[in-house]
C-alpha positions in Angstrom: 33.7 7.3 10.6 30.3 9.0 9.9 31.1 11.9 12.2 31.7 9.7 15.3 34.1 11.0 18.0 37.6 9.4 18.0 38.6 8.2 21.4 42.1 6.9 22.2 42.0 3.4 23.7 44.0 4.6 26.8 41.9 7.8 27.4 39.7 7.9 30.5 37.0 10.1 32.0 38.3 12.5 34.6 36.5 12.6 38.0 33.8 15.3 38.1 33.8 15.7 34.3 30.4 15.9 32.8 29.9 13.4 29.9 27.0 12.7 27.7 26.5 9.4 25.8 24.0 11.2 23.5 26.8 12.1 21.0 27.7 8.4 20.7 24.1 7.4 20.4 23.4 9.9 17.6 26.6 8.9 15.9 25.8 5.2 16.0 22.3 6.0 14.5 23.9 8.0 11.8 26.4 5.3 11.0 23.7 2.7 10.9 21.6 4.8 8.5 24.6 5.4 6.3 25.2 1.6 6.2 21.6 1.1 5.3 21.7 3.6 2.5 24.8 2.0 1.0 23.0 -1.4 1.2 20.0 0.1 -0.7 22.3 1.5 -3.5 24.3 -1.7 -3.7 21.3 -4.0 -4.0 19.5 -1.7 -6.5 15.8 -1.5 -7.3 15.6 -4.8 -9.1 16.5 -6.7 -5.9 13.5 -5.2 -4.0 11.2 -5.7 -6.9 12.1 -9.4 -7.2 12.0 -10.0 -3.4 8.9 -8.0 -2.7 6.9 -11.1 -1.6 9.7 -12.1 0.8 9.9 -8.6 2.5 6.1 -8.3 2.8 5.7 -11.8 4.2 8.4 -10.9 6.8 6.5 -7.7 7.6 3.3 -9.7 8.4 5.2 -12.2 10.4 6.4 -9.4 12.6 3.4 -7.1 12.8 0.6 -9.7 12.3 -2.7 -7.7 12.1 -1.6 -4.9 14.5 0.0 -2.5 12.1 -2.8 -1.1 9.9 -6.1 0.2 11.2 -9.4 -1.1 9.8 -10.5 1.0 6.9 -14.0 2.0 7.9 -13.8 5.2 5.8 -14.4 3.1 2.7 -18.1 2.9 3.5 -18.3 6.7 3.7 -16.2 7.4 0.6 -17.4 4.6 -1.7 -20.5 3.1 -0.1 -22.6 3.5 -3.2 -20.3 1.2 -5.2 -20.7 -1.7 -2.8 -24.4 -1.4 -2.0 -26.8 -3.3 -4.3 -30.3 -2.3 -5.3 -33.2 -4.3 -4.0 -33.5 -6.6 -6.9 -29.8 -6.7 -7.8 -27.6 -9.7 -7.0 -24.9 -9.2 -4.3 -21.8 -7.4 -5.5 -18.6 -9.3 -6.1 -15.4 -7.7 -4.9 -11.7 -8.4 -5.5 -9.4 -6.9 -2.9 -5.8 -7.0 -4.3 -3.1 -6.9 -1.6 -5.6 -7.7 1.2 -2.9 -7.9 3.9 -4.4 -9.0 7.2 -8.0 -8.1 6.1 -8.2 -4.4 7.2 -10.3 -3.6 4.1 -12.2 -6.9 3.8 -13.8 -7.2 7.2 -15.1 -3.7 7.6 -16.7 -4.0 4.1 -18.4 -7.2 5.0 -19.6 -5.8 8.2 -21.1 -2.8 6.4 -22.4 -4.7 3.4 -23.2 -8.3 4.5 -24.3 -9.5 1.1 -20.9 -8.9 -0.5 -18.8 -11.8 -1.9 -15.1 -11.0 -1.6 -12.1 -12.5 -3.4 -9.0 -11.5 -1.4 -5.4 -12.1 -2.5 -2.0 -11.2 -1.3 1.5 -12.4 -2.3 2.3 -12.9 1.4 1.3 -16.4 2.6 1.4 -15.2 6.2 -1.1 -12.4 5.4 -3.5 -14.9 3.9 -3.2 -17.0 7.0 -4.1 -14.0 9.1 -7.2 -13.4 7.0 -8.3 -17.0 7.4 -7.8 -17.0 11.1 -9.9 -13.8 11.6 -13.0 -14.2 13.7 -15.3 -13.0 10.9 -13.8 -15.1 8.2 -16.3 -17.4 6.4 -15.3 -19.6 3.5 -18.8 -19.1 1.8 -18.2 -15.3 1.7 -14.4 -14.8 1.3 -12.2 -16.6 -1.1 -8.7 -15.8 0.2 -5.6 -17.0 -1.7 -1.9 -16.3 -2.3 -1.3 -14.6 -5.6 1.3 -12.3 -7.2 -1.0 -10.3 -9.4 1.9 -9.0 -11.5 2.7 -12.6 -12.7 0.0 -15.1 -11.7 -3.1 -15.3 -13.9 -6.2 -14.2 -11.9 -8.4 -16.2 -14.3 -7.0 -19.3 -12.7 -8.8 -18.4 -9.4 -11.7 -16.1 -10.5 -14.2 -16.5 -13.4 -13.3 -13.9 -16.1 -15.4 -10.7 -16.1 -17.3 -11.7 -12.9 -16.0 -9.0 -10.5 -18.0 -5.8 -10.0 -15.4 -3.9 -7.9 -11.6 -4.2 -7.6 -10.1 -2.4 -4.7 -6.4 -1.3 -4.6 -6.0 0.2 -1.2 -2.4 1.3 -0.5 -1.4 -1.6 -2.6 -0.4 -0.3 -6.1 2.3 1.8 -4.4 4.0 -1.4 -3.2 4.5 -2.6 -6.8 7.5 -1.8 -9.0 6.5 0.8 -11.6 7.7 -1.6 -14.2 5.2 -4.2 -13.1 2.1 -1.9 -12.6 0.9 -2.3 -16.2 1.0 -6.1 -15.8 -1.2 -5.9 -12.7 -3.8 -3.7 -14.4 -3.9 -6.0 -17.4 -4.5 -8.9 -15.1 -7.4 -7.3 -13.2 -9.0 -6.1 -16.4 -9.5 -9.8 -17.4 -11.7 -10.5 -14.4 -13.5 -7.1 -14.2 -17.2 -6.9 -15.2 -17.6 -4.6 -18.2 -19.7 -2.4 -15.9 -17.3 -2.7 -13.0 -15.0 -0.2 -11.3 -11.5 -0.1 -9.9 -11.2 1.9 -6.6 -7.8 3.2 -5.7 -6.5 4.9 -2.5 -2.8 5.4 -2.2 0.1 7.7 -1.3 0.3 11.0 -3.3 3.4 13.0 -4.2 4.4 15.4 -1.5 3.3 13.2 1.4 5.3 13.4 4.6 6.5 9.8 4.2 8.0 10.7 0.8 9.8 13.7 2.2 11.2 11.6 5.0 12.4 8.8 2.7 13.9 11.4 0.3 15.9 13.1 3.1 17.3 9.6 4.1 18.4 8.9 0.5 16.2 5.9 0.2 14.9 6.6 -3.3 15.5 3.8 -5.8 13.6 5.2 -8.7 11.5 8.3 -9.7 9.0 8.7 -6.8 9.9 5.1 -5.8 11.4 4.4 -2.4 12.5 1.5 -0.2 11.8 1.5 3.5 14.1 0.2 6.2 12.4 -3.2 6.3 12.8 -3.7 2.5 9.2 -3.0 1.5 8.8 -0.4 -1.2 6.4 2.5 -1.8 5.6 4.6 -4.8 4.0 8.1 -4.6 1.5 9.1 -7.3 0.5 12.4 -8.9 -2.9 12.6 -10.4 -1.4 12.7 -13.9 0.8 9.7 -13.3 -2.0 7.6 -12.0 -4.6 8.5 -14.6 -2.0 8.0 -17.4 -1.1 4.6 -16.1 -4.7 3.4 -16.1 -5.5 5.1 -19.5 -2.6 3.2 -21.2 -4.1 -0.1 -20.0 -7.6 0.6 -21.2 -9.3 2.3 -18.3 -11.3 5.6 -18.1 -10.8 7.9 -15.2 -14.2 8.4 -13.6 -12.9 10.6 -10.7 -9.5 11.5 -9.2 -8.4 13.8 -6.4 -5.8 14.3 -3.7 -6.9 14.5 -0.1 -4.6 16.5 2.2 -4.6 16.4 6.0 -2.2 17.8 8.6 -1.5 15.5 11.5 0.4 16.8 14.6 2.6 14.4 16.5 2.7 16.1 19.9 5.3 13.7 21.4 7.8 14.6 18.6 6.4 18.2 18.2 6.1 17.9 14.4 3.3 18.6 12.0 3.0 16.0 9.2 1.4 16.9 5.8 -0.3 13.7 4.7 -1.4 13.4 1.1 -3.4 10.5 -0.3 -4.7 10.1 -3.8 -8.2 8.7 -4.4 -9.5 7.6 -7.7 -12.2 5.6 -9.5 -11.6 3.9 -12.9 -13.8 2.0 -15.4 -13.2 0.0 -18.5 -12.7 2.4 -21.5 -14.8 0.1 -23.7 -17.8 0.8 -21.6 -17.8 4.6 -20.8 -20.3 5.9 -18.2 -21.0 9.2 -16.4 -19.1 10.3 -13.3 -20.7 9.0 -10.1 -18.0 9.8 -7.6 -18.8 12.7 -5.2 -16.0 13.7 -2.8 -16.6 13.1 0.8 -14.3 13.9 3.8 
């Protein structure tokens, strides 16, 4: 089965015979992977879309705040969006899919005057945010929310948010539900506000690995072994998605980086998409300047 060696029940290892358990180990891994692939196909994409909150909540119960690194690069890439002029009021930010706070707390440290709304559909993730040493209720409004179905206006004053951040979050949403998410955030976005996106781009090493393991459940849409999903965006796909929901593309590009894993002796081509969007009813000039 699955290429495993057939061994008769009565067979035995002869004295002095060299024997390796590596073949059984690799075969068992192969069988396990085949069983996992069959499970993906049997359940179908709808299962993972409907149970997304369950799988992500389980993810944070296991990994807590240890899995993702703090995103200090946001200050370098997009600092001008978060900083306020001398006479301006402090900016209001909505972080969608805040996880354990790896975006929130670096931003607050760099821009102490920010007020941040932070939501996630994982209750455990919100608990991690609230238990963080830098959490303050007068600066962070953290709440559980499925932005594809729950009305953000029930938690946030309409048109009051200056910046919405979607940092490796949109890719976790079913392509069918992405328009619902964008419609929702548009209701709370200031007419002069921006949506900042950073996510996985097509051709990323992770996509190639998931493709080779037959874990694709839709076009450019994949399920990981833990049940969480990931979508990989092209520039055209992402800009078209936002345009259809009433946004202008201010700037968009793909950032490529080669990372070498010395222990496994492999080179990984990582590809991330970065974009800035604004409300199409209030067009404005390009402000984004690429930084590395």
